[in-house]
N, C-alpha and C positions, 0 to 999 in steps of 0.2 A: 404535731405537723410537718416538726424535725424525720420523727422516729421509719413513719411512710413515704418522708422520702431520699432516708439510706438503703430501704430494700427497692425501689424507682433505681434508685442507685449499679446498688446490684441485681436486679432483671436486665438493667437495657448492657452491665458491663459483661455479667453472663451471655450476652442473646449479639454482646460481635463480638466474646469472640469463639462462640458455633461460628457464627458467619466467614470470621478470618479464617477460623481454619481452615473449611467447611474450601472458600477461594483457592486457602497455598495446596492444597489436596489436589483441585481440580489443574489446578497450574493455569498460568496466564497463557492467553494468547501473544507470541512477540516475535516480532520483527529481527532479523539479520540484518549485519552483510561487514564481510570485512573490509571491502570498496567504499562506504559513504559510515561518516558517523554522524548521531547526532548534532545537531549543534558545528560542524564544520564543512571545513569547503573540501567543493569535490574534488577530485584529480581529476588532468587534463586529460588520461583516455577516456573521459568518458561524457566529453565536454562534446557540443559537437562542432560539426567540419566546417561550416557557413554564413553566412551571414553577415561576415565583419571572425569568428570565429577559428581558431584552431584549437580540435582536439581529437580521439578516438575518435567521439559517437560510440562509446559501449554500453550497453546497459551492466551496469554492476554486477555482482554474485552475490543476493541477497537467500536467504532459508526462514523459515518458522517455521516453530513450535507446533504439530496437534491444535486443531479445529479442534472446536467443543463437539460432544454429543452431538450426532445427530450433520456435521456436515458431510455435504457432500460433492464439495468441488472449491474449488478457490478463484477469486482475481486477484491482479493486483493492475495496480494505475500509481500512476505516477504527479505531479499536478504543480503548476506555479502559481501559485494566486496573486504574486506579484508581477507581472506578463500588463503593462502598459492597455487591455483589451477591452476590461470594460468586463470579462468574461474567464482572467484567468485564459491561461496554456500545460494544454494538454499535448503530455511527453509521452506517453505510456499508457494502453489500455486495455488488458489482458484476460480470459476469462475463460473460462470450459476446461482450469489446468484440474486435473483430477483428485481425488480427496488421496491414492496416494502419492502423490505428488508434493514437498512443501520445500521444495527448493529450486530455484535455475540458476546457469551456473555462466560467470563476466560473461558480456556478450551474447546474449540470448540473438539469434536472429529470424525475423518475418516467418522466414520460412522455413524455420528450423523445425521438421517431422517428425524428431524424437517423440513428442510427449503429444499419443494419441487424444484430439479431440480438442486440442488447444485449441482456441484461436487468437490474435492480436490484432485489431480494429483500428482505424481511422483517428489517425492523431490530428493535435491542430496544424500541423506540416504537412496534412491532407495524404496524408500515406499510413499502412499496418507495419507498428516496429516502435523501439527503439529512438529516439532524436534526445541528442543530450543537454540540454541550460546554452544561451544562449544570452542574455539579457542587451536591454541594451547599455554604453556603457552610464554608470552614476552607480545606480541604489542595489544593495547586496538582492536578494534575492534567495525567495526560499525554494524547495523543490522536496516535500512530501513523497513520500516511495506509502505506499498502501496495499497490505492483506485484507483481500475479504477471507472468513470463510463460509457459509454460504446453503441452505437450507437443501439448493435442488442440485440436481445432477449436472444439468447445462443450465443455461442462460439460450432459451432461443431467439437469439440471435448473430448475422457476419460479418464477415470482418469489413464490411465497406459498413455497418454499425457508428451514429455516431457517437462520440467521447460520452456527451452530455444523456444520447440516449444508452449506453452503457449500466452510467450511474447510474439511471433510471431504475434498471432492472436491478442493479448490485444491492440499492437499497429497499429493497423492497424484497430482496428474499437473504437478507445479513444475520448472520449467527454474532458472526463477534468480527473489528474492526484493530488489527493493528499497523502501526506505524513508523516512521524513522525524517525527520526534517534534516535534508543536506540544505550551506546553500553554494552559491557564486554571483558572483560579478565583475563585472568588469572596467 
């Protein structure tokens, strides 16, 4: 009994090494930024400039690695699950980012037409484009920036689409996702 268990362990170890090596060769799908860091407080230039907050309301610079095989486009969101709404707060919703685009510069605007086909849709601020953090005073809020590799060239939606509708289409077509969660409180 003991000898067969040892063989079983060797088979599992071999399989694990092969899977680990395959994943390493394929490369992980990653999101990085010079402006936000995992678990760190967001700087004033990224904070909303209204509702009692004073900030630059600039979107952060974001870069991501090439998506997995079959990636035809990307989508990007920023969401605060801690907002006292019962459903969180959508700060940024971007989709139909072409597959050859793997970064957005700091301060990317809703009306920026430099990337053909890209759409920024309505956020919980009621309009397209980035809206920075501005939580009620008190607890720390988490702002999760996610990039999604999608198996479709474009989501059949417009800039009037709600964040929930865009999220439905993203999840129906996602191949991979990567995220950074930053913090802010006042």
